[in-house]
C-alpha positions as CSV (number, residue, x, y, z in Angstrom):
1,M,0.0,0.0,0.0
2,D,1.3,3.4,-0.9
3,N,2.3,5.7,2.0
4,N,-0.2,8.3,0.8
5,V,-3.0,5.7,1.1
6,I,-2.0,4.8,4.7
7,K,-1.8,8.5,5.6
8,G,-5.3,9.0,4.1
9,K,-6.7,6.1,5.9
10,W,-4.8,6.6,9.2
11,M,-7.9,7.3,11.3
12,Q,-9.2,3.9,10.3
13,L,-5.9,2.1,10.6
14,K,-4.9,3.6,14.0
15,G,-7.0,0.9,15.7
16,E,-5.3,-1.8,13.8
17,A,-1.9,-0.4,14.7
18,K,-2.9,-0.2,18.3
19,K,-3.9,-3.9,18.2
20,Q,-0.7,-4.9,16.5
21,W,1.6,-2.8,18.8
22,G,-0.1,-2.4,22.2
23,Q,2.9,-0.4,23.6
24,L,2.1,2.5,21.3
25,T,0.0,5.1,23.1
26,D,-2.8,7.1,21.6
27,D,-0.5,10.1,21.7
28,D,2.1,8.1,19.7
29,L,-0.5,7.3,17.1
30,D,-1.5,10.9,16.8
31,V,2.1,12.0,16.3
32,I,2.7,9.2,13.8
33,D,-0.3,10.4,11.7
34,G,0.1,7.7,9.1
35,E,3.8,8.4,8.3
36,K,5.8,5.3,7.9
37,D,9.1,6.8,9.1
38,K,7.5,8.0,12.3
39,L,5.8,4.6,12.9
40,V,9.1,2.8,12.3
41,G,10.9,5.2,14.7
42,K,8.3,4.6,17.4
43,L,8.6,0.8,17.0
44,Q,12.3,1.2,17.5
45,E,11.8,3.4,20.6
46,R,9.0,1.3,22.3
47,Y,10.1,-2.2,21.4
48,G,13.9,-1.8,21.1
49,H,13.9,-3.0,17.5
50,T,16.7,-2.2,15.1
51,K,15.6,-0.1,12.1
52,D,15.7,-3.1,9.8
53,D,13.5,-5.1,12.2
54,A,11.1,-2.3,12.7
55,E,10.8,-1.8,8.9
56,A,10.3,-5.5,8.4
57,E,7.5,-5.5,11.0
58,Y,5.9,-2.5,9.4
59,S,6.0,-4.1,5.9
60,K,4.4,-7.3,7.2
61,W,1.7,-5.2,8.9
62,E,1.1,-3.0,5.9
63,K,0.7,-6.0,3.6
64,T,-2.4,-7.1,5.5
65,F,-4.2,-4.0,4.2
66,R,-3.5,-4.5,0.5
67,S,-6.5,-5.4,-1.5
């Protein structure tokens, strides 16, 4: 899914992101605002992932929304 699509659907996808990554707060999700780089950064911060691991986790999550 294109980053612009995720940003456009972020209000709908926030709940899915919260289910996937329970350590992300509502404030985190508001700051992320559908931006991949911000989400990857928060995954690194909250879960201690490397950038590559966080990007891989994001990619796996993002693929679940492709139609």
